[in-house]
Biopython code that builds the backbone (N, CA, C, O; Angstrom):
import numpy as np
from Bio.PDB.StructureBuilder import StructureBuilder

atoms = [
    (1, "MET", "N", (0.837, -1.180, 0.000)),
    (1, "MET", "CA", (0.000, 0.000, 0.000)),
    (1, "MET", "C", (0.879, 1.240, 0.000)),
    (1, "MET", "O", (1.928, 1.267, 0.644)),
    (2, "LYS", "N", (0.447, 2.264, -0.725)),
    (2, "LYS", "CA", (1.210, 3.502, -0.788)),
    (2, "LYS", "C", (1.416, 4.135, 0.585)),
    (2, "LYS", "O", (2.484, 4.679, 0.866)),
    (3, "VAL", "N", (0.397, 4.064, 1.437)),
    (3, "VAL", "CA", (0.507, 4.674, 2.755)),
    (3, "VAL", "C", (1.651, 4.059, 3.557)),
    (3, "VAL", "O", (2.187, 4.704, 4.457)),
    (4, "MET", "N", (2.024, 2.839, 3.245)),
    (4, "MET", "CA", (3.114, 2.178, 3.954)),
    (4, "MET", "C", (4.478, 2.514, 3.349)),
    (4, "MET", "O", (5.505, 2.229, 3.965)),
    (5, "GLN", "N", (4.509, 3.110, 2.166)),
    (5, "GLN", "CA", (5.776, 3.402, 1.496)),
    (5, "GLN", "C", (6.076, 4.893, 1.376)),
    (5, "GLN", "O", (7.238, 5.280, 1.255)),
    (6, "GLU", "N", (5.056, 5.724, 1.406)),
    (6, "GLU", "CA", (5.242, 7.160, 1.251)),
    (6, "GLU", "C", (5.635, 7.804, 2.582)),
    (6, "GLU", "O", (5.412, 7.241, 3.654)),
    (7, "GLU", "N", (6.210, 8.969, 2.488)),
    (7, "GLU", "CA", (6.572, 9.716, 3.687)),
    (7, "GLU", "C", (5.430, 10.676, 4.007)),
    (7, "GLU", "O", (5.342, 11.761, 3.433)),
    (8, "SER", "N", (4.568, 10.275, 4.914)),
    (8, "SER", "CA", (3.396, 11.081, 5.249)),
    (8, "SER", "C", (3.656, 11.857, 6.539)),
    (8, "SER", "O", (4.429, 11.433, 7.399)),
    (9, "PHE", "N", (2.994, 12.992, 6.647)),
    (9, "PHE", "CA", (3.156, 13.839, 7.831)),
    (9, "PHE", "C", (1.797, 14.093, 8.470)),
    (9, "PHE", "O", (1.432, 15.238, 8.736)),
    (10, "GLY", "N", (1.062, 13.036, 8.709)),
    (10, "GLY", "CA", (-0.188, 13.065, 9.442)),
    (10, "GLY", "C", (-1.309, 13.790, 8.720)),
    (10, "GLY", "O", (-1.074, 14.518, 7.756)),
    (11, "PRO", "N", (-2.482, 13.592, 9.178)),
    (11, "PRO", "CA", (-2.841, 12.920, 10.424)),
    (11, "PRO", "C", (-3.061, 11.422, 10.256)),
    (11, "PRO", "O", (-4.034, 10.879, 10.778)),
    (12, "ILE", "N", (-2.184, 10.759, 9.548)),
    (12, "ILE", "CA", (-2.318, 9.315, 9.359)),
    (12, "ILE", "C", (-1.050, 8.602, 9.807)),
    (12, "ILE", "O", (0.017, 9.207, 9.910)),
    (13, "ILE", "N", (-1.184, 7.325, 10.069)),
    (13, "ILE", "CA", (-0.029, 6.479, 10.355)),
    (13, "ILE", "C", (-0.356, 5.082, 9.835)),
    (13, "ILE", "O", (-1.450, 4.565, 10.061)),
    (14, "GLY", "N", (0.589, 4.487, 9.147)),
    (14, "GLY", "CA", (0.395, 3.139, 8.642)),
    (14, "GLY", "C", (0.777, 2.109, 9.691)),
    (14, "GLY", "O", (1.882, 2.153, 10.233)),
    (15, "ILE", "N", (-0.113, 1.197, 9.977)),
    (15, "ILE", "CA", (0.145, 0.116, 10.932)),
    (15, "ILE", "C", (-0.207, -1.187, 10.227)),
    (15, "ILE", "O", (-1.278, -1.310, 9.635)),
    (16, "MET", "N", (0.691, -2.147, 10.292)),
    (16, "MET", "CA", (0.468, -3.395, 9.596)),
    (16, "MET", "C", (0.925, -4.560, 10.460)),
    (16, "MET", "O", (1.995, -4.505, 11.067)),
    (17, "LYS", "N", (0.127, -5.600, 10.516)),
    (17, "LYS", "CA", (0.485, -6.790, 11.268)),
    (17, "LYS", "C", (1.452, -7.626, 10.435)),
    (17, "LYS", "O", (1.263, -7.793, 9.230)),
    (18, "VAL", "N", (2.488, -8.147, 11.087)),
    (18, "VAL", "CA", (3.478, -8.987, 10.406)),
    (18, "VAL", "C", (3.651, -10.289, 11.176)),
    (18, "VAL", "O", (3.314, -10.385, 12.356)),
    (19, "ALA", "N", (4.184, -11.284, 10.480)),
    (19, "ALA", "CA", (4.347, -12.607, 11.082)),
    (19, "ALA", "C", (5.513, -12.662, 12.063)),
    (19, "ALA", "O", (5.446, -13.344, 13.085)),
    (20, "ASP", "N", (6.602, -11.923, 11.734)),
    (20, "ASP", "CA", (7.794, -11.983, 12.581)),
    (20, "ASP", "C", (8.696, -10.786, 12.298)),
    (20, "ASP", "O", (8.379, -9.951, 11.451)),
    (21, "ASP", "N", (9.816, -10.704, 13.004)),
    (21, "ASP", "CA", (10.735, -9.582, 12.856)),
    (21, "ASP", "C", (11.320, -9.498, 11.449)),
    (21, "ASP", "O", (11.527, -8.400, 10.933)),
    (22, "ASP", "N", (11.588, -10.631, 10.828)),
    (22, "ASP", "CA", (12.144, -10.615, 9.479)),
    (22, "ASP", "C", (11.179, -9.975, 8.492)),
    (22, "ASP", "O", (11.598, -9.197, 7.634)),
    (23, "GLU", "N", (9.905, -10.291, 8.600)),
    (23, "GLU", "CA", (8.907, -9.681, 7.713)),
    (23, "GLU", "C", (8.785, -8.183, 8.011)),
    (23, "GLU", "O", (8.638, -7.373, 7.096)),
    (24, "ALA", "N", (8.846, -7.828, 9.278)),
    (24, "ALA", "CA", (8.787, -6.415, 9.649)),
    (24, "ALA", "C", (9.958, -5.651, 9.029)),
    (24, "ALA", "O", (9.767, -4.577, 8.458)),
    (25, "LEU", "N", (11.164, -6.200, 9.140)),
    (25, "LEU", "CA", (12.341, -5.549, 8.559)),
    (25, "LEU", "C", (12.220, -5.416, 7.043)),
    (25, "LEU", "O", (12.555, -4.376, 6.476)),
    (26, "GLU", "N", (11.749, -6.455, 6.402)),
    (26, "GLU", "CA", (11.578, -6.426, 4.952)),
    (26, "GLU", "C", (10.627, -5.302, 4.548)),
    (26, "GLU", "O", (10.894, -4.573, 3.592)),
    (27, "MET", "N", (9.537, -5.165, 5.262)),
    (27, "MET", "CA", (8.557, -4.123, 4.941)),
    (27, "MET", "C", (9.062, -2.735, 5.307)),
    (27, "MET", "O", (8.779, -1.770, 4.598)),
    (28, "MET", "N", (9.803, -2.621, 6.403)),
    (28, "MET", "CA", (10.332, -1.318, 6.802)),
    (28, "MET", "C", (11.382, -0.810, 5.815)),
    (28, "MET", "O", (11.551, 0.399, 5.658)),
    (29, "LYS", "N", (12.071, -1.706, 5.166)),
    (29, "LYS", "CA", (13.100, -1.330, 4.198)),
    (29, "LYS", "C", (12.525, -1.020, 2.814)),
    (29, "LYS", "O", (13.231, -0.486, 1.959)),
    (30, "ASP", "N", (11.260, -1.347, 2.590)),
    (30, "ASP", "CA", (10.630, -1.187, 1.285)),
    (30, "ASP", "C", (10.088, 0.232, 1.099)),
    (30, "ASP", "O", (8.883, 0.434, 0.946)),
    (31, "THR", "N", (10.989, 1.199, 1.114)),
    (31, "THR", "CA", (10.612, 2.598, 0.933)),
    (31, "THR", "C", (11.819, 3.380, 0.433)),
    (31, "THR", "O", (12.964, 2.992, 0.666)),
    (32, "ALA", "N", (11.554, 4.468, -0.246)),
    (32, "ALA", "CA", (12.623, 5.354, -0.721)),
    (32, "ALA", "C", (12.940, 6.433, 0.308)),
    (32, "ALA", "O", (13.776, 7.302, 0.059)),
    (33, "TYR", "N", (12.283, 6.385, 1.453)),
    (33, "TYR", "CA", (12.435, 7.419, 2.471)),
    (33, "TYR", "C", (13.082, 6.859, 3.730)),
    (33, "TYR", "O", (13.150, 5.644, 3.916)),
    (34, "GLY", "N", (13.557, 7.754, 4.592)),
    (34, "GLY", "CA", (14.210, 7.307, 5.810)),
    (34, "GLY", "C", (14.330, 8.403, 6.846)),
    (34, "GLY", "O", (15.416, 8.644, 7.373)),
    (35, "LEU", "N", (13.219, 9.075, 7.146)),
    (35, "LEU", "CA", (13.279, 10.112, 8.167)),
    (35, "LEU", "C", (13.275, 9.483, 9.559)),
    (35, "LEU", "O", (14.192, 9.721, 10.345)),
    (36, "THR", "N", (12.263, 8.690, 9.869)),
    (36, "THR", "CA", (12.177, 8.036, 11.175)),
    (36, "THR", "C", (11.712, 6.594, 11.030)),
    (36, "THR", "O", (11.141, 6.216, 10.007)),
    (37, "ALA", "N", (11.958, 5.805, 12.046)),
    (37, "ALA", "CA", (11.453, 4.447, 12.143)),
    (37, "ALA", "C", (11.106, 4.198, 13.601)),
    (37, "ALA", "O", (11.826, 4.636, 14.499)),
    (38, "SER", "N", (10.007, 3.495, 13.839)),
    (38, "SER", "CA", (9.566, 3.204, 15.195)),
    (38, "SER", "C", (9.359, 1.714, 15.383)),
    (38, "SER", "O", (8.850, 1.022, 14.500)),
    (39, "VAL", "N", (9.762, 1.232, 16.549)),
    (39, "VAL", "CA", (9.541, -0.161, 16.917)),
    (39, "VAL", "C", (8.851, -0.170, 18.278)),
    (39, "VAL", "O", (9.291, 0.489, 19.220)),
    (40, "TYR", "N", (7.778, -0.920, 18.360)),
    (40, "TYR", "CA", (7.045, -1.057, 19.611)),
    (40, "TYR", "C", (7.231, -2.478, 20.122)),
    (40, "TYR", "O", (6.811, -3.441, 19.480)),
    (41, "SER", "N", (7.860, -2.599, 21.273)),
    (41, "SER", "CA", (8.169, -3.910, 21.845)),
    (41, "SER", "C", (8.477, -3.739, 23.328)),
    (41, "SER", "O", (8.932, -2.676, 23.752)),
    (42, "ASP", "N", (8.234, -4.767, 24.101)),
    (42, "ASP", "CA", (8.613, -4.717, 25.516)),
    (42, "ASP", "C", (10.053, -5.184, 25.724)),
    (42, "ASP", "O", (10.528, -5.253, 26.857)),
    (43, "ASN", "N", (10.744, -5.502, 24.632)),
    (43, "ASN", "CA", (12.113, -6.011, 24.691)),
    (43, "ASN", "C", (13.052, -5.026, 24.006)),
    (43, "ASN", "O", (13.056, -4.923, 22.779)),
    (44, "ILE", "N", (13.845, -4.303, 24.789)),
    (44, "ILE", "CA", (14.718, -3.276, 24.216)),
    (44, "ILE", "C", (15.787, -3.865, 23.303)),
    (44, "ILE", "O", (16.141, -3.248, 22.299)),
    (45, "ASP", "N", (16.305, -5.041, 23.628)),
    (45, "ASP", "CA", (17.312, -5.660, 22.763)),
    (45, "ASP", "C", (16.735, -5.976, 21.390)),
    (45, "ASP", "O", (17.392, -5.761, 20.371)),
    (46, "ARG", "N", (15.532, -6.475, 21.365)),
    (46, "ARG", "CA", (14.848, -6.782, 20.109)),
    (46, "ARG", "C", (14.619, -5.498, 19.305)),
    (46, "ARG", "O", (14.857, -5.470, 18.098)),
    (47, "ALA", "N", (14.162, -4.450, 19.968)),
    (47, "ALA", "CA", (13.920, -3.171, 19.298)),
    (47, "ALA", "C", (15.218, -2.592, 18.738)),
    (47, "ALA", "O", (15.244, -2.136, 17.595)),
    (48, "GLU", "N", (16.280, -2.604, 19.517)),
    (48, "GLU", "CA", (17.568, -2.083, 19.048)),
    (48, "GLU", "C", (18.098, -2.894, 17.873)),
    (48, "GLU", "O", (18.680, -2.331, 16.946)),
    (49, "HIS", "N", (17.904, -4.204, 17.903)),
    (49, "HIS", "CA", (18.340, -5.052, 16.795)),
    (49, "HIS", "C", (17.625, -4.648, 15.499)),
    (49, "HIS", "O", (18.259, -4.535, 14.449)),
    (50, "ILE", "N", (16.327, -4.434, 15.573)),
    (50, "ILE", "CA", (15.564, -4.037, 14.392)),
    (50, "ILE", "C", (15.982, -2.643, 13.935)),
    (50, "ILE", "O", (16.276, -2.442, 12.756)),
    (51, "LEU", "N", (16.011, -1.689, 14.844)),
    (51, "LEU", "CA", (16.339, -0.310, 14.476)),
    (51, "LEU", "C", (17.752, -0.179, 13.914)),
    (51, "LEU", "O", (18.002, 0.682, 13.071)),
    (52, "SER", "N", (18.661, -1.008, 14.363)),
    (52, "SER", "CA", (20.042, -0.924, 13.863)),
    (52, "SER", "C", (20.143, -1.344, 12.399)),
    (52, "SER", "O", (21.135, -1.040, 11.737)),
    (53, "GLN", "N", (19.136, -2.035, 11.892)),
    (53, "GLN", "CA", (19.160, -2.491, 10.508)),
    (53, "GLN", "C", (18.353, -1.598, 9.563)),
    (53, "GLN", "O", (18.283, -1.873, 8.365)),
    (54, "ILE", "N", (17.751, -0.546, 10.082)),
    (54, "ILE", "CA", (16.922, 0.345, 9.284)),
    (54, "ILE", "C", (17.722, 1.607, 8.950)),
    (54, "ILE", "O", (18.378, 2.186, 9.817)),
    (55, "ASP", "N", (17.659, 2.021, 7.694)),
    (55, "ASP", "CA", (18.364, 3.216, 7.231)),
    (55, "ASP", "C", (17.468, 4.440, 7.419)),
    (55, "ASP", "O", (16.832, 4.912, 6.476)),
    (56, "SER", "N", (17.431, 4.944, 8.655)),
    (56, "SER", "CA", (16.642, 6.137, 8.960)),
    (56, "SER", "C", (17.473, 7.093, 9.798)),
    (56, "SER", "O", (18.421, 6.690, 10.472)),
    (57, "GLY", "N", (17.104, 8.361, 9.747)),
    (57, "GLY", "CA", (17.831, 9.368, 10.508)),
    (57, "GLY", "C", (17.565, 9.281, 11.999)),
    (57, "GLY", "O", (18.436, 9.603, 12.807)),
    (58, "THR", "N", (16.364, 8.848, 12.372)),
    (58, "THR", "CA", (15.983, 8.746, 13.777)),
    (58, "THR", "C", (15.279, 7.417, 14.012)),
    (58, "THR", "O", (14.450, 6.995, 13.206)),
    (59, "GLY", "N", (15.607, 6.769, 15.106)),
    (59, "GLY", "CA", (14.935, 5.536, 15.502)),
    (59, "GLY", "C", (14.221, 5.745, 16.824)),
    (59, "GLY", "O", (14.773, 6.337, 17.751)),
    (60, "TYR", "N", (13.003, 5.259, 16.907)),
    (60, "TYR", "CA", (12.207, 5.380, 18.122)),
    (60, "TYR", "C", (11.880, 4.003, 18.683)),
    (60, "TYR", "O", (11.636, 3.054, 17.936)),
    (61, "TRP", "N", (11.878, 3.909, 20.000)),
    (61, "TRP", "CA", (11.438, 2.694, 20.685)),
    (61, "TRP", "C", (10.240, 3.078, 21.546)),
    (61, "TRP", "O", (10.357, 3.898, 22.456)),
    (62, "ASN", "N", (9.101, 2.487, 21.254)),
    (62, "ASN", "CA", (7.847, 2.696, 21.972)),
    (62, "ASN", "C", (7.368, 4.142, 21.976)),
    (62, "ASN", "O", (6.675, 4.566, 22.902)),
    (63, "CYS", "N", (7.727, 4.886, 20.964)),
    (63, "CYS", "CA", (7.214, 6.241, 20.790)),
    (63, "CYS", "C", (7.510, 6.680, 19.352)),
    (63, "CYS", "O", (8.212, 5.991, 18.611)),
    (64, "CYS", "N", (6.972, 7.816, 18.982)),
    (64, "CYS", "CA", (7.284, 8.354, 17.651)),
    (64, "CYS", "C", (7.125, 9.864, 17.637)),
    (64, "CYS", "O", (7.005, 10.465, 16.569)),
    (65, "ASP", "N", (7.122, 10.478, 18.799)),
    (65, "ASP", "CA", (6.790, 11.896, 18.877)),
    (65, "ASP", "C", (7.800, 12.714, 19.681)),
    (65, "ASP", "O", (7.437, 13.724, 20.285)),
    (66, "ARG", "N", (9.041, 12.293, 19.692)),
    (66, "ARG", "CA", (10.051, 13.004, 20.475)),
    (66, "ARG", "C", (11.068, 13.661, 19.549)),
    (66, "ARG", "O", (11.454, 13.091, 18.529)),
    (67, "VAL", "N", (11.487, 14.839, 19.908)),
    (67, "VAL", "CA", (12.612, 15.501, 19.261)),
    (67, "VAL", "C", (13.487, 16.018, 20.386)),
    (67, "VAL", "O", (13.002, 16.714, 21.278)),
    (68, "SER", "N", (14.758, 15.690, 20.357)),
    (68, "SER", "CA", (15.682, 16.103, 21.410)),
    (68, "SER", "C", (16.705, 17.065, 20.839)),
    (68, "SER", "O", (17.359, 16.757, 19.842)),
    (69, "ALA", "N", (16.850, 18.219, 21.456)),
    (69, "ALA", "CA", (17.767, 19.245, 20.959)),
    (69, "ALA", "C", (19.222, 18.790, 20.958)),
    (69, "ALA", "O", (20.034, 19.325, 20.204)),
    (70, "GLY", "N", (19.560, 17.813, 21.788)),
    (70, "GLY", "CA", (20.945, 17.372, 21.901)),
    (70, "GLY", "C", (21.392, 16.373, 20.852)),
    (70, "GLY", "O", (22.582, 16.073, 20.751)),
    (71, "VAL", "N", (20.456, 15.852, 20.069)),
    (71, "VAL", "CA", (20.824, 14.874, 19.035)),
    (71, "VAL", "C", (20.347, 15.387, 17.685)),
    (71, "VAL", "O", (19.342, 16.095, 17.613)),
    (72, "PRO", "N", (21.055, 15.037, 16.613)),
    (72, "PRO", "CA", (20.681, 15.566, 15.294)),
    (72, "PRO", "C", (19.356, 14.989, 14.790)),
    (72, "PRO", "O", (19.016, 13.841, 15.076)),
    (73, "TRP", "N", (18.622, 15.799, 14.042)),
    (73, "TRP", "CA", (17.409, 15.380, 13.349)),
    (73, "TRP", "C", (17.757, 15.409, 11.874)),
    (73, "TRP", "O", (17.957, 16.479, 11.299)),
    (74, "SER", "N", (17.828, 14.252, 11.269)),
    (74, "SER", "CA", (18.237, 14.183, 9.860)),
    (74, "SER", "C", (17.493, 13.049, 9.178)),
    (74, "SER", "O", (16.909, 12.185, 9.833)),
    (75, "GLY", "N", (17.522, 13.065, 7.866)),
    (75, "GLY", "CA", (16.868, 12.025, 7.090)),
    (75, "GLY", "C", (17.872, 11.216, 6.297)),
    (75, "GLY", "O", (19.047, 11.573, 6.207)),
    (76, "ARG", "N", (17.409, 10.147, 5.736)),
    (76, "ARG", "CA", (18.212, 9.301, 4.858)),
    (76, "ARG", "C", (17.473, 9.162, 3.540)),
    (76, "ARG", "O", (16.294, 9.500, 3.437)),
    (77, "LYS", "N", (18.166, 8.668, 2.548)),
    (77, "LYS", "CA", (17.591, 8.418, 1.224)),
    (77, "LYS", "C", (16.887, 9.679, 0.721)),
    (77, "LYS", "O", (17.516, 10.736, 0.665)),
    (78, "HIS", "N", (15.619, 9.608, 0.357)),
    (78, "HIS", "CA", (14.907, 10.769, -0.190)),
    (78, "HIS", "C", (14.247, 11.628, 0.889)),
    (78, "HIS", "O", (13.329, 12.392, 0.592)),
    (79, "SER", "N", (14.696, 11.513, 2.110)),
    (79, "SER", "CA", (14.123, 12.297, 3.212)),
    (79, "SER", "C", (14.968, 13.507, 3.552)),
    (79, "SER", "O", (15.061, 13.884, 4.720)),
    (80, "GLY", "N", (15.570, 14.106, 2.582)),
    (80, "GLY", "CA", (16.291, 15.349, 2.793)),
    (80, "GLY", "C", (17.768, 15.185, 3.036)),
    (80, "GLY", "O", (18.294, 14.077, 3.148)),
    (81, "ILE", "N", (18.420, 16.328, 3.114)),
    (81, "ILE", "CA", (19.862, 16.365, 3.354)),
    (81, "ILE", "C", (20.139, 17.264, 4.549)),
    (81, "ILE", "O", (19.311, 18.096, 4.922)),
    (82, "GLY", "N", (21.283, 17.092, 5.129)),
    (82, "GLY", "CA", (21.666, 17.925, 6.256)),
    (82, "GLY", "C", (21.016, 17.474, 7.546)),
    (82, "GLY", "O", (20.408, 16.407, 7.623)),
    (83, "ALA", "N", (21.160, 18.317, 8.561)),
    (83, "ALA", "CA", (20.626, 18.000, 9.879)),
    (83, "ALA", "C", (20.197, 19.278, 10.574)),
    (83, "ALA", "O", (20.742, 20.353, 10.320)),
    (84, "THR", "N", (19.222, 19.150, 11.446)),
    (84, "THR", "CA", (18.865, 20.238, 12.344)),
    (84, "THR", "C", (19.089, 19.724, 13.761)),
    (84, "THR", "O", (19.302, 18.531, 13.978)),
    (85, "LEU", "N", (19.039, 20.634, 14.710)),
    (85, "LEU", "CA", (19.272, 20.322, 16.124)),
    (85, "LEU", "C", (20.706, 19.854, 16.347)),
    (85, "LEU", "O", (21.428, 19.604, 15.381)),
    (86, "SER", "N", (21.108, 19.736, 17.534)),
    (86, "SER", "CA", (22.445, 19.353, 17.987)),
    (86, "SER", "C", (23.497, 20.298, 17.414)),
    (86, "SER", "O", (23.166, 21.253, 16.711)),
    (87, "HIS", "N", (24.754, 20.032, 17.715)),
    (87, "HIS", "CA", (25.826, 20.875, 17.185)),
    (87, "HIS", "C", (25.905, 20.777, 15.667)),
    (87, "HIS", "O", (26.329, 21.729, 15.012)),
    (88, "GLN", "N", (25.500, 19.634, 15.092)),
    (88, "GLN", "CA", (25.533, 19.487, 13.638)),
    (88, "GLN", "C", (24.531, 20.419, 12.966)),
    (88, "GLN", "O", (24.844, 21.049, 11.955)),
    (89, "GLY", "N", (23.351, 20.505, 13.516)),
    (89, "GLY", "CA", (22.338, 21.391, 12.959)),
    (89, "GLY", "C", (22.671, 22.854, 13.144)),
    (89, "GLY", "O", (22.409, 23.669, 12.259)),
    (90, "LEU", "N", (23.252, 23.199, 14.291)),
    (90, "LEU", "CA", (23.612, 24.597, 14.541)),
    (90, "LEU", "C", (24.682, 25.085, 13.574)),
    (90, "LEU", "O", (24.714, 26.270, 13.240)),
    (91, "ARG", "N", (25.543, 24.209, 13.127)),
    (91, "ARG", "CA", (26.590, 24.600, 12.177)),
    (91, "ARG", "C", (26.007, 25.108, 10.858)),
    (91, "ARG", "O", (26.637, 25.914, 10.174)),
    (92, "ALA", "N", (24.826, 24.650, 10.502)),
    (92, "ALA", "CA", (24.197, 25.102, 9.259)),
    (92, "ALA", "C", (23.865, 26.590, 9.313)),
    (92, "ALA", "O", (23.740, 27.230, 8.269)),
    (93, "PHE", "N", (23.719, 27.154, 10.524)),
    (93, "PHE", "CA", (23.381, 28.560, 10.674)),
    (93, "PHE", "C", (24.599, 29.440, 10.948)),
    (93, "PHE", "O", (24.476, 30.662, 11.024)),
    (94, "ALA", "N", (25.750, 28.838, 11.094)),
    (94, "ALA", "CA", (26.972, 29.584, 11.398)),
    (94, "ALA", "C", (27.678, 29.985, 10.108)),
    (94, "ALA", "O", (27.686, 29.241, 9.127)),
    (95, "LYS", "N", (28.265, 31.169, 10.131)),
    (95, "LYS", "CA", (29.063, 31.638, 9.003)),
    (95, "LYS", "C", (30.470, 31.917, 9.521)),
    (95, "LYS", "O", (30.746, 33.004, 10.028)),
    (96, "PRO", "N", (31.355, 30.936, 9.391)),
    (96, "PRO", "CA", (32.715, 31.146, 9.890)),
    (96, "PRO", "C", (33.423, 32.247, 9.114)),
    (96, "PRO", "O", (33.188, 32.439, 7.921)),
    (97, "LYS", "N", (34.266, 32.941, 9.792)),
    (97, "LYS", "CA", (35.033, 34.017, 9.156)),
    (97, "LYS", "C", (36.418, 34.024, 9.775)),
    (97, "LYS", "O", (36.564, 33.997, 10.997)),
    (98, "ALA", "N", (37.415, 34.060, 8.936)),
    (98, "ALA", "CA", (38.809, 34.068, 9.418)),
    (98, "ALA", "C", (39.378, 35.478, 9.306)),
    (98, "ALA", "O", (39.124, 36.198, 8.340)),
    (99, "TRP", "N", (40.143, 35.844, 10.307)),
    (99, "TRP", "CA", (40.850, 37.127, 10.305)),
    (99, "TRP", "C", (42.339, 36.851, 10.346)),
    (99, "TRP", "O", (42.809, 36.096, 11.197)),
    (100, "HIS", "N", (43.071, 37.444, 9.451)),
    (100, "HIS", "CA", (44.533, 37.335, 9.437)),
    (100, "HIS", "C", (45.075, 38.747, 9.671)),
    (100, "HIS", "O", (44.908, 39.629, 8.829)),
    (101, "LEU", "N", (45.715, 38.950, 10.805)),
    (101, "LEU", "CA", (46.172, 40.291, 11.187)),
    (101, "LEU", "C", (47.691, 40.279, 11.372)),
    (101, "LEU", "O", (48.275, 39.315, 11.867)),
    (102, "ARG", "N", (48.291, 41.363, 10.962)),
    (102, "ARG", "CA", (49.720, 41.540, 11.187)),
    (102, "ARG", "C", (49.911, 42.842, 11.943)),
    (102, "ARG", "O", (49.352, 43.874, 11.572)),
    (103, "SER", "N", (50.706, 42.789, 13.010)),
    (103, "SER", "CA", (50.929, 43.999, 13.783)),
    (103, "SER", "C", (52.077, 44.801, 13.236)),
    (103, "SER", "O", (52.403, 45.859, 13.773)),
]
sb = StructureBuilder()
sb.init_structure("model")
sb.init_model(0)
sb.init_chain("A")
sb.init_seg("    ")
for serial, (resi, resn, name, xyz) in enumerate(atoms, 1):
    if name == "N":
        sb.init_residue(resn, " ", resi, " ")
    sb.init_atom(name, np.array(xyz, "f"), 0.0, 1.0, " ", f" {name:<3s}", serial, name[0])
structure = sb.get_structure()
């Protein structure tokens, strides 16, 4: 379904039942986008294993609505370039300038 492959920004969310983690990973990878990925599980090791195999800028465990100023917000694949937040994002707004002075 397109809703499961497109990068939507609400008020919808695609939820699909899968047989196992392998099927979930296969379906999560079947997209040209990679802004965020969420895993809902009572087992953090299982969630980290799944999220570590997904090409997304942000991974969520048991949530999907957090943004933290201390970590970068970035996308992968067709989900944009660059980063916001964190020191990486702040650099995008900085204009370095060098001064060379001789006394």
